[in-house]
C-alpha positions in Angstrom: -3.2 -7.3 19.5 -2.7 -8.4 16.0 -1.7 -12.0 15.3 0.8 -12.9 12.6 0.0 -15.7 10.2 0.9 -17.2 6.9 -1.7 -18.0 4.2 -1.2 -20.1 1.1 -3.0 -18.9 -2.0 -4.5 -21.2 -4.6 -1.4 -20.5 -6.7 0.8 -22.0 -4.0 2.2 -18.6 -3.1 2.6 -18.0 0.7 1.9 -14.5 2.1 2.7 -13.2 5.5 -0.1 -11.2 7.1 -1.4 -9.8 10.4 -5.0 -10.0 11.5 -7.2 -8.8 14.4 -10.7 -7.9 15.3 -14.2 -9.4 15.0 -14.6 -11.9 12.2 -18.2 -10.6 11.8 -17.2 -7.0 11.5 -16.4 -4.8 8.5 -13.2 -6.0 6.8 -10.2 -3.7 6.0 -7.3 -5.1 4.0 -4.2 -2.9 4.1 -1.6 -3.0 1.3 1.8 -1.5 2.1 3.6 0.5 -0.5 6.7 -0.8 -2.4 9.4 -2.3 -0.2 7.2 -2.2 2.9 5.8 -5.2 4.8 2.6 -5.5 6.8 4.5 -4.2 9.8 4.4 -0.7 8.3 0.7 -0.7 9.4 1.6 -1.6 13.0 0.8 1.9 14.3 -2.6 1.6 12.7 -3.4 -1.9 13.9 -2.6 -0.7 17.4 -5.3 1.9 17.2 -8.1 0.2 15.3 -11.3 -0.7 17.2 -12.0 -4.4 17.9 -15.2 -4.4 15.9 -13.3 -4.1 12.6 -11.7 -7.2 11.0 -8.3 -5.8 10.1 -5.9 -7.6 7.7 -2.5 -6.2 6.8 -0.5 -8.2 4.3 3.1 -8.3 3.1 2.8 -8.5 -0.7 4.8 -11.0 -2.7 8.5 -10.3 -2.6 8.2 -8.3 0.7 8.7 -9.1 4.4 8.3 -12.8 5.1 6.1 -13.5 2.1 7.4 -15.7 -0.7 9.7 -14.1 -3.2 9.2 -15.8 -6.6 11.6 -15.3 -9.5 8.9 -13.5 -11.5 5.5 -11.8 -11.2 5.9 -8.3 -9.7 3.5 -6.3 -11.9 0.5 -4.4 -10.6 -1.7 -7.1 -12.1 0.2 -9.8 -10.2 -0.1 -8.0 -6.9 -3.8 -7.4 -7.6 -4.5 -11.0 -8.4 -2.9 -11.9 -5.1 -5.3 -9.6 -3.3 -8.4 -11.3 -4.8 -6.9 -14.8 -4.0 -6.3 -13.6 -0.5 -9.9 -12.6 -0.1 -10.9 -16.0 -1.5 -8.8 -18.1 0.9 -9.8 -15.9 3.9 -13.5 -16.2 2.9 -13.9 -12.4 2.7 -16.7 -11.5 0.3 -16.1 -7.7 0.3 -13.5 -5.5 1.9 -12.3 -1.9 2.1 -8.9 -1.8 0.5 -6.3 0.7 2.0 -3.3 1.2 -0.2 -0.2 3.4 0.1 1.8 5.0 -2.7 2.4 2.4 -5.4 0.1 -0.1 -3.7 -2.8 2.4 -4.5 -2.4 1.2 -8.1 -2.9 -2.4 -6.9 -6.1 -1.4 -4.9 -7.4 0.5 -7.9 -6.7 -2.5 -10.2 -8.8 -4.7 -7.9 -11.6 -2.2 -7.8 -11.7 -1.9 -11.6 -11.5 -5.6 -12.3 -13.5 -7.0 -9.3 -15.9 -4.2 -8.2 -18.1 -6.8 -6.4 -15.2 -7.5 -3.9 -14.4 -3.8 -3.0 -16.7 -2.1 -0.5 -14.5 1.1 -0.5 -11.0 2.4 -1.1 -8.7 4.5 1.0 -5.8 5.6 -1.1 -2.9 7.1 0.9 -0.5 9.3 -1.1 -1.7 7.9 -4.4 0.0 8.8 -7.6 -1.8 9.1 -10.9 0.7 7.3 -13.1 4.5 7.2 -12.9 4.8 6.7 -16.7 7.0 9.5 -18.0 7.7 10.9 -14.5 11.1 12.4 -14.7 11.9 12.2 -11.0 11.0 8.5 -10.7 12.8 7.6 -13.9 15.9 9.3 -12.5 15.5 7.4 -9.2 15.3 4.1 -11.0 18.4 4.9 -13.2 20.5 6.3 -10.4 19.5 4.0 -7.5 17.3 1.0 -8.3 19.1 -0.2 -11.4 22.4 -0.6 -9.5 21.1 -2.2 -6.3 23.0 -5.3 -5.2 22.2 -7.8 -2.5 22.4 -7.6 0.4 20.6 -4.3 0.8 22.5 -2.3 3.5 20.7 -1.1 6.6 22.2 2.4 6.0 20.7 2.6 2.5 17.4 1.3 3.8 17.3 3.9 6.6 18.0 6.7 4.2 15.4 5.4 1.8 12.7 5.3 4.4 13.5 8.8 5.6 13.8 10.2 2.1 10.4 8.8 1.0 8.5 9.6 4.2 9.5 12.1 6.9 12.1 12.9 9.5 9.3 12.5 12.1 9.1 8.7 11.9 9.3 7.3 15.5 12.8 5.8 16.0 11.4 2.4 17.0 9.2 2.2 14.0 12.0 3.4 11.7 14.3 0.5 12.8 11.5 -1.9 12.3 10.9 -0.6 8.8 14.6 -0.8 8.0 14.6 -4.5 9.1 11.7 -5.3 6.9 13.0 -3.3 3.8 16.3 -5.2 3.7 14.3 -8.4 3.2 13.3 -7.3 -0.3 15.8 -8.6 -2.8 17.4 -6.2 -5.3 15.8 -8.2 -8.2 12.3 -7.5 -6.7 13.1 -3.8 -6.5 14.1 -3.8 -10.2 11.1 -5.8 -11.4 8.6 -3.9 -9.4 9.8 -0.4 -10.2 10.2 -1.3 -13.9 6.5 -2.2 -14.0 5.4 0.9 -12.0 7.3 3.2 -14.4 5.3 1.8 -17.3 1.9 1.3 -15.7 -1.0 3.7 -16.5 -4.6 3.0 -15.4 -5.9 6.5 -15.7 -8.3 5.6 -18.5 -9.8 2.8 -16.4 -10.5 4.8 -13.2 -13.9 5.9 -14.5 -15.0 2.2 -14.0 -14.4 2.3 -10.2 -17.7 2.1 -8.5 -16.4 2.0 -4.9 -16.6 5.1 -2.8 -13.0 6.4 -2.5 -11.2 8.5 0.0 -7.9 10.0 -1.0 -5.6 10.9 1.9 -2.7 13.2 1.1 -0.2 15.2 3.1 0.4 18.7 1.8 4.2 18.3 2.5 4.4 15.3 0.3 7.5 15.7 -1.9 6.9 12.6 -4.1 3.2 12.8 -5.0 1.7 16.2 -5.9 -1.6 17.9 -5.1 -2.2 18.1 -8.9 -2.2 14.3 -8.9 -4.8 14.2 -6.2 -7.0 16.7 -8.1 -6.7 14.6 -11.2 -7.8 11.5 -9.3 -10.8 13.2 -7.9 -11.8 14.1 -11.4 -11.2 10.6 -12.8 -12.7 8.4 -10.0 -16.5 8.9 -9.9 -17.0 8.8 -6.1 -13.7 10.2 -4.8 -13.2 12.7 -2.1 -9.9 14.2 -1.0 -8.7 14.6 2.6 -5.6 16.8 3.1 -3.4 16.4 6.2 -1.6 19.7 6.8 2.2 19.7 7.4 2.4 15.9 6.7 4.6 14.1 4.2 4.4 11.1 2.0 3.2 8.6 4.7 0.4 10.2 6.7 -0.2 7.0 8.7 3.3 7.2 10.2 3.2 10.9 11.1 -0.4 11.0 12.4 -1.5 7.4 13.1 -4.3 8.5 15.4 -6.0 10.6 12.8 -5.4 8.0 10.0 -6.8 5.2 12.1 -9.9 7.3 12.8 -10.3 8.1 9.1 -9.9 4.4 8.1 -12.4 3.3 10.8 -14.9 5.8 9.5 -14.5 4.6 5.9 -14.9 0.9 7.0 -18.0 1.6 9.1 -19.6 3.6 6.4 -19.5 0.9 3.8 
């Protein structure tokens, strides 16, 4: 069973996280995608073997973590990951990121290669800069969001960006966590994501990288995966058939096995 804790970084920022497993085992740090908290990894935590040290964190602005007034760029989130490793006395870890959080994991791997044993990038985009669909989503949805975020909006957002096959109990938990994210955090975070582009830096990633992608993903394309395989020197692609944007929710058993294999390999 995972234990929930709060950690204070050197900056004073407090992050909510869950942890389980042997402290001496390989370390996996799981980074939820935008608007998700560590609880979005609960189906994976439930299935990981006890010899892995598993850490799932709610990034700043999310879940029960602190929600500062500023600081929601990819670089800010990445700096928090390194600070988290420091305070938890983790020398190296496999970083697992989902969707926009893949950019955070990649930033850490580029800037701090000595801290990253491996990467698992789930539904990873290349860059959202100039992406017509995401720009339209920002203009039509994010820019007009007001607090409090409604549960109905949160439920439709989770389903629209994942799959209709999310377990009902998990769906309601995800909704409860999503409405904790203030509208200003949505705007700041997505504004940065729509301008961020690290494609020229990916050749500097030295960590072995596994890309996990569902071939029914309506948000992140196969072409993006092929580009990432070409840009990241040690990247492999694993395709989940008939799976949407969040493979770990639709097939948590397979995802847990793949993550375990990555962690044990490195």
